[in-house]
C-alpha positions as protocol buffer text, in pm:
chain_id: "A"
residue {
  index: 1
  type: MET
  ca { x: -1101 y: -8591 z: 951 }
}
residue {
  index: 2
  type: TRP
  ca { x: -884 y: -8549 z: 645 }
}
residue {
  index: 3
  type: ASN
  ca { x: -508 y: -8603 z: 704 }
}
residue {
  index: 4
  type: VAL
  ca { x: -412 y: -8439 z: 367 }
}
residue {
  index: 5
  type: LYS
  ca { x: -596 y: -8220 z: 123 }
}
residue {
  index: 6
  type: ASP
  ca { x: -510 y: -8103 z: -225 }
}
residue {
  index: 7
  type: VAL
  ca { x: -570 y: -7728 z: -261 }
}
residue {
  index: 8
  type: TYR
  ca { x: -576 y: -7516 z: -573 }
}
residue {
  index: 9
  type: TYR
  ca { x: -583 y: -7137 z: -594 }
}
residue {
  index: 10
  type: VAL
  ca { x: -742 y: -7040 z: -918 }
}
residue {
  index: 11
  type: SER
  ca { x: -769 y: -6683 z: -1062 }
}
residue {
  index: 12
  type: ASP
  ca { x: -808 y: -6499 z: -1382 }
}
residue {
  index: 13
  type: SER
  ca { x: -510 y: -6289 z: -1263 }
}
residue {
  index: 14
  type: THR
  ca { x: -201 y: -6384 z: -1076 }
}
residue {
  index: 15
  type: ALA
  ca { x: -367 y: -6582 z: -803 }
}
residue {
  index: 16
  type: LEU
  ca { x: -151 y: -6423 z: -538 }
}
residue {
  index: 17
  type: LEU
  ca { x: -436 y: -6267 z: -345 }
}
residue {
  index: 18
  type: THR
  ca { x: -642 y: -6581 z: -395 }
}
residue {
  index: 19
  type: GLU
  ca { x: -367 y: -6786 z: -230 }
}
residue {
  index: 20
  type: ASP
  ca { x: -343 y: -6534 z: 62 }
}
residue {
  index: 21
  type: ILE
  ca { x: -717 y: -6560 z: 127 }
}
residue {
  index: 22
  type: GLY
  ca { x: -715 y: -6931 z: 100 }
}
residue {
  index: 23
  type: LYS
  ca { x: -407 y: -6971 z: 327 }
}
residue {
  index: 24
  type: SER
  ca { x: -552 y: -6733 z: 588 }
}
residue {
  index: 25
  type: LEU
  ca { x: -853 y: -6965 z: 614 }
}
residue {
  index: 26
  type: LEU
  ca { x: -666 y: -7295 z: 600 }
}
residue {
  index: 27
  type: CYS
  ca { x: -412 y: -7199 z: 867 }
}
residue {
  index: 28
  type: GLN
  ca { x: -705 y: -7252 z: 1118 }
}
residue {
  index: 29
  type: PHE
  ca { x: -661 y: -7625 z: 1050 }
}
residue {
  index: 30
  type: PRO
  ca { x: -292 y: -7698 z: 1138 }
}
residue {
  index: 31
  type: ALA
  ca { x: -349 y: -8072 z: 1181 }
}
residue {
  index: 32
  type: ILE
  ca { x: -433 y: -8114 z: 800 }
}
residue {
  index: 33
  type: GLY
  ca { x: -147 y: -8146 z: 559 }
}
residue {
  index: 34
  type: LEU
  ca { x: -189 y: -7946 z: 235 }
}
residue {
  index: 35
  type: ASN
  ca { x: -73 y: -8005 z: -118 }
}
residue {
  index: 36
  type: GLU
  ca { x: -103 y: -7654 z: -262 }
}
residue {
  index: 37
  type: GLU
  ca { x: -81 y: -7521 z: -623 }
}
residue {
  index: 38
  type: LYS
  ca { x: -163 y: -7186 z: -791 }
}
residue {
  index: 39
  type: ILE
  ca { x: -337 y: -7181 z: -1125 }
}
residue {
  index: 40
  type: PRO
  ca { x: -330 y: -6823 z: -1254 }
}
residue {
  index: 41
  type: PHE
  ca { x: -462 y: -6653 z: -1566 }
}
residue {
  index: 42
  type: VAL
  ca { x: -767 y: -6869 z: -1619 }
}
residue {
  index: 43
  type: LYS
  ca { x: -966 y: -6632 z: -1851 }
}
residue {
  index: 44
  type: THR
  ca { x: -1153 y: -6847 z: -2089 }
}
residue {
  index: 45
  type: GLN
  ca { x: -1381 y: -7147 z: -2068 }
}
residue {
  index: 46
  type: TYR
  ca { x: -1127 y: -7348 z: -2250 }
}
residue {
  index: 47
  type: GLU
  ca { x: -862 y: -7269 z: -1995 }
}
residue {
  index: 48
  type: ALA
  ca { x: -1097 y: -7345 z: -1715 }
}
residue {
  index: 49
  type: LYS
  ca { x: -1183 y: -7688 z: -1862 }
}
residue {
  index: 50
  type: LYS
  ca { x: -810 y: -7758 z: -1897 }
}
residue {
  index: 51
  type: ALA
  ca { x: -756 y: -7658 z: -1535 }
}
residue {
  index: 52
  type: VAL
  ca { x: -1039 y: -7874 z: -1415 }
}
residue {
  index: 53
  type: ALA
  ca { x: -912 y: -8175 z: -1603 }
}
residue {
  index: 54
  type: ARG
  ca { x: -561 y: -8125 z: -1451 }
}
residue {
  index: 55
  type: ILE
  ca { x: -712 y: -8093 z: -1102 }
}
residue {
  index: 56
  type: LEU
  ca { x: -920 y: -8407 z: -1144 }
}
residue {
  index: 57
  type: LYS
  ca { x: -624 y: -8605 z: -1290 }
}
residue {
  index: 58
  type: GLN
  ca { x: -405 y: -8504 z: -994 }
}
residue {
  index: 59
  type: SER
  ca { x: -650 y: -8537 z: -712 }
}
residue {
  index: 60
  type: GLY
  ca { x: -875 y: -8820 z: -838 }
}
residue {
  index: 61
  type: GLY
  ca { x: -1179 y: -8864 z: -623 }
}
residue {
  index: 62
  type: LEU
  ca { x: -1033 y: -8693 z: -316 }
}
residue {
  index: 63
  type: LEU
  ca { x: -1252 y: -8384 z: -331 }
}
residue {
  index: 64
  type: PRO
  ca { x: -984 y: -8120 z: -381 }
}
residue {
  index: 65
  type: LEU
  ca { x: -1044 y: -7771 z: -246 }
}
residue {
  index: 66
  type: VAL
  ca { x: -1051 y: -7494 z: -510 }
}
residue {
  index: 67
  type: PHE
  ca { x: -1035 y: -7132 z: -391 }
}
residue {
  index: 68
  type: CYS
  ca { x: -1152 y: -6921 z: -695 }
}
residue {
  index: 69
  type: THR
  ca { x: -1148 y: -6552 z: -773 }
}
residue {
  index: 70
  type: ILE
  ca { x: -1263 y: -6564 z: -1133 }
}
residue {
  index: 71
  type: ILE
  ca { x: -1497 y: -6271 z: -1232 }
}
residue {
  index: 72
  type: ASP
  ca { x: -1663 y: -6424 z: -1538 }
}
residue {
  index: 73
  type: PRO
  ca { x: -1949 y: -6650 z: -1405 }
}
residue {
  index: 74
  type: ALA
  ca { x: -1938 y: -6864 z: -1718 }
}
residue {
  index: 75
  type: VAL
  ca { x: -1564 y: -6938 z: -1654 }
}
residue {
  index: 76
  type: ARG
  ca { x: -1604 y: -6976 z: -1274 }
}
residue {
  index: 77
  type: ASP
  ca { x: -1900 y: -7213 z: -1300 }
}
residue {
  index: 78
  type: ILE
  ca { x: -1685 y: -7475 z: -1481 }
}
residue {
  index: 79
  type: PHE
  ca { x: -1518 y: -7541 z: -1145 }
}
residue {
  index: 80
  type: ASP
  ca { x: -1845 y: -7585 z: -960 }
}
residue {
  index: 81
  type: ARG
  ca { x: -1888 y: -7959 z: -998 }
}
residue {
  index: 82
  type: ALA
  ca { x: -1947 y: -8256 z: -765 }
}
residue {
  index: 83
  type: GLU
  ca { x: -1589 y: -8377 z: -772 }
}
residue {
  index: 84
  type: ILE
  ca { x: -1447 y: -8047 z: -646 }
}
residue {
  index: 85
  type: GLU
  ca { x: -1513 y: -7845 z: -329 }
}
residue {
  index: 86
  type: MET
  ca { x: -1520 y: -7505 z: -485 }
}
residue {
  index: 87
  type: PHE
  ca { x: -1508 y: -7181 z: -277 }
}
residue {
  index: 88
  type: ASP
  ca { x: -1612 y: -6872 z: -474 }
}
residue {
  index: 89
  type: LEU
  ca { x: -1434 y: -6586 z: -299 }
}
residue {
  index: 90
  type: TYR
  ca { x: -1580 y: -6309 z: -522 }
}
residue {
  index: 91
  type: GLY
  ca { x: -1911 y: -6393 z: -695 }
}
residue {
  index: 92
  type: GLY
  ca { x: -2158 y: -6383 z: -404 }
}
residue {
  index: 93
  type: LEU
  ca { x: -1981 y: -6101 z: -228 }
}
residue {
  index: 94
  type: LEU
  ca { x: -1991 y: -5878 z: -541 }
}
residue {
  index: 95
  type: ASP
  ca { x: -2364 y: -5945 z: -591 }
}
residue {
  index: 96
  type: LYS
  ca { x: -2425 y: -5839 z: -232 }
}
residue {
  index: 97
  type: LEU
  ca { x: -2199 y: -5535 z: -263 }
}
residue {
  index: 98
  type: GLU
  ca { x: -2391 y: -5421 z: -576 }
}
residue {
  index: 99
  type: GLN
  ca { x: -2715 y: -5439 z: -376 }
}
residue {
  index: 100
  type: LYS
  ca { x: -2585 y: -5247 z: -76 }
}
residue {
  index: 101
  type: LEU
  ca { x: -2395 y: -4981 z: -274 }
}
residue {
  index: 102
  type: GLU
  ca { x: -2678 y: -4949 z: -538 }
}
residue {
  index: 103
  type: ALA
  ca { x: -2409 y: -4967 z: -813 }
}
residue {
  index: 104
  type: GLU
  ca { x: -2273 y: -5206 z: -1065 }
}
residue {
  index: 105
  type: ALA
  ca { x: -1931 y: -5361 z: -1011 }
}
residue {
  index: 106
  type: LEU
  ca { x: -1681 y: -5343 z: -1300 }
}
residue {
  index: 107
  type: ARG
  ca { x: -1636 y: -5723 z: -1293 }
}
residue {
  index: 108
  type: GLN
  ca { x: -1303 y: -5699 z: -1463 }
}
residue {
  index: 109
  type: PRO
  ca { x: -1010 y: -5926 z: -1367 }
}
residue {
  index: 110
  type: GLY
  ca { x: -686 y: -5762 z: -1227 }
}
residue {
  index: 111
  type: VAL
  ca { x: -857 y: -5440 z: -1127 }
}
residue {
  index: 112
  type: PHE
  ca { x: -711 y: -5449 z: -773 }
}
residue {
  index: 113
  type: ARG
  ca { x: -357 y: -5479 z: -914 }
}
residue {
  index: 114
  type: ASN
  ca { x: -388 y: -5160 z: -1113 }
}
residue {
  index: 115
  type: CYS
  ca { x: -632 y: -4969 z: -899 }
}
residue {
  index: 116
  type: GLY
  ca { x: -530 y: -4603 z: -913 }
}
residue {
  index: 117
  type: ASP
  ca { x: -205 y: -4675 z: -1097 }
}
residue {
  index: 118
  type: ASP
  ca { x: -193 y: -4797 z: -1456 }
}
residue {
  index: 119
  type: SER
  ca { x: 180 y: -4837 z: -1445 }
}
residue {
  index: 120
  type: GLN
  ca { x: 187 y: -5085 z: -1145 }
}
residue {
  index: 121
  type: PRO
  ca { x: 304 y: -5387 z: -1352 }
}
residue {
  index: 122
  type: ASP
  ca { x: 597 y: -5183 z: -1478 }
}
residue {
  index: 123
  type: LYS
  ca { x: 672 y: -5072 z: -1129 }
}
residue {
  index: 124
  type: ARG
  ca { x: 673 y: -5425 z: -1005 }
}
residue {
  index: 125
  type: ILE
  ca { x: 936 y: -5520 z: -1269 }
}
residue {
  index: 126
  type: GLU
  ca { x: 1147 y: -5210 z: -1184 }
}
residue {
  index: 127
  type: ALA
  ca { x: 1122 y: -5307 z: -823 }
}
residue {
  index: 128
  type: ILE
  ca { x: 1247 y: -5661 z: -888 }
}
residue {
  index: 129
  type: HIS
  ca { x: 1544 y: -5535 z: -1089 }
}
residue {
  index: 130
  type: TYR
  ca { x: 1626 y: -5285 z: -823 }
}
residue {
  index: 131
  type: THR
  ca { x: 1612 y: -5539 z: -539 }
}
residue {
  index: 132
  type: ILE
  ca { x: 1834 y: -5784 z: -722 }
}
residue {
  index: 133
  type: GLU
  ca { x: 2085 y: -5514 z: -797 }
}
residue {
  index: 134
  type: HIS
  ca { x: 2095 y: -5397 z: -435 }
}
residue {
  index: 135
  type: ASP
  ca { x: 2107 y: -5744 z: -269 }
}
residue {
  index: 136
  type: ASP
  ca { x: 2369 y: -5817 z: -6 }
}
residue {
  index: 137
  type: GLY
  ca { x: 2513 y: -5471 z: 20 }
}
residue {
  index: 138
  type: GLN
  ca { x: 2558 y: -5397 z: -346 }
}
residue {
  index: 139
  type: ARG
  ca { x: 2548 y: -5042 z: -474 }
}
residue {
  index: 140
  type: THR
  ca { x: 2481 y: -4866 z: -147 }
}
residue {
  index: 141
  type: GLY
  ca { x: 2499 y: -4536 z: -332 }
}
residue {
  index: 142
  type: GLY
  ca { x: 2162 y: -4615 z: -474 }
}
residue {
  index: 143
  type: TYR
  ca { x: 1985 y: -4643 z: -135 }
}
residue {
  index: 144
  type: ASP
  ca { x: 1817 y: -4306 z: -174 }
}
residue {
  index: 145
  type: GLN
  ca { x: 1586 y: -4473 z: -436 }
}
residue {
  index: 146
  type: ALA
  ca { x: 1493 y: -4766 z: -205 }
}
residue {
  index: 147
  type: GLU
  ca { x: 1153 y: -4775 z: -46 }
}
residue {
  index: 148
  type: ILE
  ca { x: 1283 y: -5020 z: 217 }
}
residue {
  index: 149
  type: ILE
  ca { x: 1627 y: -5101 z: 346 }
}
residue {
  index: 150
  type: LEU
  ca { x: 1679 y: -5422 z: 548 }
}
residue {
  index: 151
  type: ILE
  ca { x: 1991 y: -5462 z: 755 }
}
residue {
  index: 152
  type: GLY
  ca { x: 2111 y: -5728 z: 996 }
}
residue {
  index: 153
  type: VAL
  ca { x: 2391 y: -5980 z: 1055 }
}
residue {
  index: 154
  type: SER
  ca { x: 2428 y: -6290 z: 834 }
}
residue {
  index: 155
  type: ARG
  ca { x: 2141 y: -6534 z: 823 }
}
residue {
  index: 156
  type: THR
  ca { x: 1868 y: -6318 z: 966 }
}
residue {
  index: 157
  type: GLY
  ca { x: 1650 y: -6343 z: 659 }
}
residue {
  index: 158
  type: LYS
  ca { x: 1732 y: -6015 z: 474 }
}
residue {
  index: 159
  type: THR
  ca { x: 1736 y: -6156 z: 110 }
}
residue {
  index: 160
  type: PRO
  ca { x: 1416 y: -6370 z: 111 }
}
residue {
  index: 161
  type: VAL
  ca { x: 1211 y: -6089 z: 271 }
}
residue {
  index: 162
  type: SER
  ca { x: 1351 y: -5839 z: 20 }
}
residue {
  index: 163
  type: VAL
  ca { x: 1269 y: -6059 z: -277 }
}
residue {
  index: 164
  type: TYR
  ca { x: 916 y: -6125 z: -144 }
}
residue {
  index: 165
  type: LEU
  ca { x: 848 y: -5758 z: -103 }
}
residue {
  index: 166
  type: ALA
  ca { x: 967 y: -5688 z: -460 }
}
residue {
  index: 167
  type: THR
  ca { x: 794 y: -5969 z: -635 }
}
residue {
  index: 168
  type: HIS
  ca { x: 465 y: -5979 z: -451 }
}
residue {
  index: 169
  type: ILE
  ca { x: 422 y: -5620 z: -340 }
}
residue {
  index: 170
  type: GLY
  ca { x: 620 y: -5423 z: -597 }
}
residue {
  index: 171
  type: LEU
  ca { x: 856 y: -5244 z: -353 }
}
residue {
  index: 172
  type: LYS
  ca { x: 1215 y: -5144 z: -416 }
}
residue {
  index: 173
  type: VAL
  ca { x: 1410 y: -5310 z: -135 }
}
residue {
  index: 174
  type: ALA
  ca { x: 1789 y: -5295 z: -56 }
}
residue {
  index: 175
  type: ASN
  ca { x: 1941 y: -5516 z: 195 }
}
residue {
  index: 176
  type: PHE
  ca { x: 2276 y: -5482 z: 372 }
}
residue {
  index: 177
  type: PRO
  ca { x: 2483 y: -5746 z: 570 }
}
residue {
  index: 178
  type: MET
  ca { x: 2639 y: -5615 z: 890 }
}
residue {
  index: 179
  type: THR
  ca { x: 2976 y: -5778 z: 874 }
}
residue {
  index: 180
  type: SER
  ca { x: 3242 y: -5786 z: 1154 }
}
residue {
  index: 181
  type: ASP
  ca { x: 3409 y: -5488 z: 987 }
}
residue {
  index: 182
  type: HIS
  ca { x: 3109 y: -5262 z: 1043 }
}
residue {
  index: 183
  type: LEU
  ca { x: 3024 y: -5413 z: 1380 }
}
residue {
  index: 184
  type: ALA
  ca { x: 3378 y: -5367 z: 1508 }
}
residue {
  index: 185
  type: ALA
  ca { x: 3387 y: -5010 z: 1381 }
}
residue {
  index: 186
  type: TYR
  ca { x: 3057 y: -4951 z: 1553 }
}
residue {
  index: 187
  type: GLU
  ca { x: 2927 y: -4759 z: 1248 }
}
residue {
  index: 188
  type: LEU
  ca { x: 2698 y: -4800 z: 956 }
}
residue {
  index: 189
  type: PRO
  ca { x: 2754 y: -4678 z: 598 }
}
residue {
  index: 190
  type: VAL
  ca { x: 2649 y: -4312 z: 552 }
}
residue {
  index: 191
  type: ASP
  ca { x: 2391 y: -4421 z: 282 }
}
residue {
  index: 192
  type: ILE
  ca { x: 2208 y: -4621 z: 543 }
}
residue {
  index: 193
  type: VAL
  ca { x: 2230 y: -4359 z: 816 }
}
residue {
  index: 194
  type: ARG
  ca { x: 2092 y: -4097 z: 570 }
}
residue {
  index: 195
  type: ASN
  ca { x: 1800 y: -4328 z: 496 }
}
residue {
  index: 196
  type: ARG
  ca { x: 1741 y: -4467 z: 846 }
}
residue {
  index: 197
  type: GLN
  ca { x: 1379 y: -4364 z: 847 }
}
residue {
  index: 198
  type: LYS
  ca { x: 1303 y: -4633 z: 585 }
}
residue {
  index: 199
  type: THR
  ca { x: 1548 y: -4898 z: 738 }
}
residue {
  index: 200
  type: VAL
  ca { x: 1453 y: -5191 z: 937 }
}
residue {
  index: 201
  type: GLY
  ca { x: 1716 y: -5382 z: 1150 }
}
residue {
  index: 202
  type: LEU
  ca { x: 1647 y: -5753 z: 1166 }
}
residue {
  index: 203
  type: THR
  ca { x: 1744 y: -5950 z: 1479 }
}
residue {
  index: 204
  type: ILE
  ca { x: 1703 y: -6295 z: 1618 }
}
residue {
  index: 205
  type: SER
  ca { x: 1795 y: -6485 z: 1928 }
}
residue {
  index: 206
  type: PRO
  ca { x: 2155 y: -6606 z: 1954 }
}
residue {
  index: 207
  type: GLN
  ca { x: 2046 y: -6967 z: 2003 }
}
residue {
  index: 208
  type: PHE
  ca { x: 1837 y: -6960 z: 1694 }
}
residue {
  index: 209
  type: LEU
  ca { x: 2104 y: -6796 z: 1477 }
}
residue {
  index: 210
  type: HIS
  ca { x: 2358 y: -7052 z: 1603 }
}
residue {
  index: 211
  type: ARG
  ca { x: 2137 y: -7336 z: 1492 }
}
residue {
  index: 212
  type: ILE
  ca { x: 2088 y: -7182 z: 1148 }
}
residue {
  index: 213
  type: ARG
  ca { x: 2460 y: -7117 z: 1092 }
}
residue {
  index: 214
  type: GLU
  ca { x: 2550 y: -7461 z: 1222 }
}
residue {
  index: 215
  type: GLU
  ca { x: 2335 y: -7622 z: 952 }
}
residue {
  index: 216
  type: ARG
  ca { x: 2567 y: -7478 z: 683 }
}
residue {
  index: 217
  type: TYR
  ca { x: 2893 y: -7424 z: 856 }
}
residue {
  index: 218
  type: LYS
  ca { x: 2905 y: -7682 z: 1127 }
}
residue {
  index: 219
  type: GLY
  ca { x: 3185 y: -7629 z: 1387 }
}
residue {
  index: 220
  type: SER
  ca { x: 3303 y: -7299 z: 1242 }
}
residue {
  index: 221
  type: SER
  ca { x: 3384 y: -6986 z: 1447 }
}
residue {
  index: 222
  type: TYR
  ca { x: 3113 y: -6807 z: 1235 }
}
residue {
  index: 223
  type: ALA
  ca { x: 2852 y: -7045 z: 1378 }
}
residue {
  index: 224
  type: GLN
  ca { x: 2967 y: -7045 z: 1739 }
}
residue {
  index: 225
  type: LEU
  ca { x: 2718 y: -6931 z: 1996 }
}
residue {
  index: 226
  type: ALA
  ca { x: 2953 y: -6672 z: 2133 }
}
residue {
  index: 227
  type: THR
  ca { x: 3003 y: -6525 z: 1789 }
}
residue {
  index: 228
  type: CYS
  ca { x: 2628 y: -6506 z: 1738 }
}
residue {
  index: 229
  type: ARG
  ca { x: 2578 y: -6339 z: 2072 }
}
residue {
  index: 230
  type: ALA
  ca { x: 2851 y: -6075 z: 2009 }
}
residue {
  index: 231
  type: GLU
  ca { x: 2724 y: -5988 z: 1652 }
}
residue {
  index: 232
  type: LEU
  ca { x: 2366 y: -5957 z: 1755 }
}
residue {
  index: 233
  type: ARG
  ca { x: 2458 y: -5743 z: 2055 }
}
residue {
  index: 234
  type: GLN
  ca { x: 2668 y: -5510 z: 1844 }
}
residue {
  index: 235
  type: ALA
  ca { x: 2399 y: -5486 z: 1573 }
}
residue {
  index: 236
  type: GLU
  ca { x: 2119 y: -5404 z: 1822 }
}
residue {
  index: 237
  type: GLN
  ca { x: 2347 y: -5123 z: 1972 }
}
residue {
  index: 238
  type: LEU
  ca { x: 2389 y: -4971 z: 1626 }
}
residue {
  index: 239
  type: TYR
  ca { x: 2012 y: -4991 z: 1569 }
}
residue {
  index: 240
  type: MET
  ca { x: 1964 y: -4810 z: 1895 }
}
residue {
  index: 241
  type: ARG
  ca { x: 2226 y: -4553 z: 1828 }
}
residue {
  index: 242
  type: HIS
  ca { x: 2066 y: -4453 z: 1496 }
}
residue {
  index: 243
  type: GLY
  ca { x: 1710 y: -4491 z: 1600 }
}
residue {
  index: 244
  type: ILE
  ca { x: 1643 y: -4773 z: 1348 }
}
residue {
  index: 245
  type: LYS
  ca { x: 1321 y: -4973 z: 1392 }
}
residue {
  index: 246
  type: THR
  ca { x: 1387 y: -5344 z: 1464 }
}
residue {
  index: 247
  type: MET
  ca { x: 1202 y: -5664 z: 1405 }
}
residue {
  index: 248
  type: ASN
  ca { x: 1267 y: -6014 z: 1529 }
}
residue {
  index: 249
  type: THR
  ca { x: 1262 y: -6273 z: 1252 }
}
residue {
  index: 250
  type: GLU
  ca { x: 1269 y: -6587 z: 1459 }
}
residue {
  index: 251
  type: GLY
  ca { x: 1013 y: -6859 z: 1369 }
}
residue {
  index: 252
  type: LYS
  ca { x: 809 y: -6639 z: 1135 }
}
residue {
  index: 253
  type: SER
  ca { x: 717 y: -6696 z: 774 }
}
residue {
  index: 254
  type: ILE
  ca { x: 847 y: -6471 z: 494 }
}
residue {
  index: 255
  type: GLU
  ca { x: 494 y: -6350 z: 430 }
}
residue {
  index: 256
  type: GLU
  ca { x: 449 y: -6248 z: 795 }
}
residue {
  index: 257
  type: LEU
  ca { x: 782 y: -6076 z: 805 }
}
residue {
  index: 258
  type: ALA
  ca { x: 709 y: -5875 z: 490 }
}
residue {
  index: 259
  type: VAL
  ca { x: 380 y: -5753 z: 635 }
}
residue {
  index: 260
  type: GLN
  ca { x: 551 y: -5655 z: 956 }
}
residue {
  index: 261
  type: VAL
  ca { x: 820 y: -5459 z: 781 }
}
residue {
  index: 262
  type: MET
  ca { x: 546 y: -5266 z: 589 }
}
residue {
  index: 263
  type: GLN
  ca { x: 357 y: -5202 z: 912 }
}
residue {
  index: 264
  type: LEU
  ca { x: 672 y: -5074 z: 1093 }
}
residue {
  index: 265
  type: LEU
  ca { x: 739 y: -4828 z: 802 }
}
residue {
  index: 266
  type: SER
  ca { x: 363 y: -4747 z: 752 }
}
residue {
  index: 267
  type: ILE
  ca { x: 364 y: -4862 z: 391 }
}
residue {
  index: 268
  type: SER
  ca { x: 28 y: -4965 z: 240 }
}
residue {
  index: 269
  type: LYS
  ca { x: -11 y: -5298 z: 60 }
}
residue {
  index: 270
  type: LYS
  ca { x: -80 y: -5327 z: -311 }
}
residue {
  index: 271
  type: LYS
  ca { x: -121 y: -5679 z: -441 }
}
residue {
  index: 272
  type: ASP
  ca { x: -224 y: -5876 z: -749 }
}
residue {
  index: 273
  type: ARG
  ca { x: -528 y: -6091 z: -730 }
}
């Protein structure tokens, strides 16, 4: 059995979906360490040859894994060689779908990204700008334009999940830290209360929060277990009071949390390939 494998996610678009598919398969082999890299926008045979040379130089004769979603067969076939374990995630499937549907596939890169909405790239950029401008409780007056609002006490994962949802999914996400002032007053800003149907309250166990805070502020009152317990209890009471959906972030990846947020709010996923 291999202890470590080099893995490359190669696409003629962003490689985000390629990576997701590859990771979903590789997570079934937790004992094997992975050195992973995305190689996006491989659209020509020249770019493919450059990518192959880079892969072979970095991985030598260790048979790297290449997950590929390149549409053009002439470009894709450059990765199909003895020194590489290549997994074609599209080619064979499209051929079979054409037969079953009795129709020809477009075979154009990036179609999934823009399917049904030609302005999706612009929306993604707009979402990123919005999320940055509304991070950490900034500009609560703009929460009416948010598609998702994440709230929670400090160190429950609001910012990384917000940024992931904006950059990978193209959603406008605001996040708000529940400080001691709001917790003590037992009230949320009116901009959040008004938009509570698109708000998710993040929570975590007091012990886990204590460990996270101790790593950065060891010995502080902010990191004390009693403080963590009190803040989380007050936050959860506010969630319940306003009927805000909640999600526990403990021990979960950012990607998993992002998907769960969308499921809680019944938001469909749009993603670049």
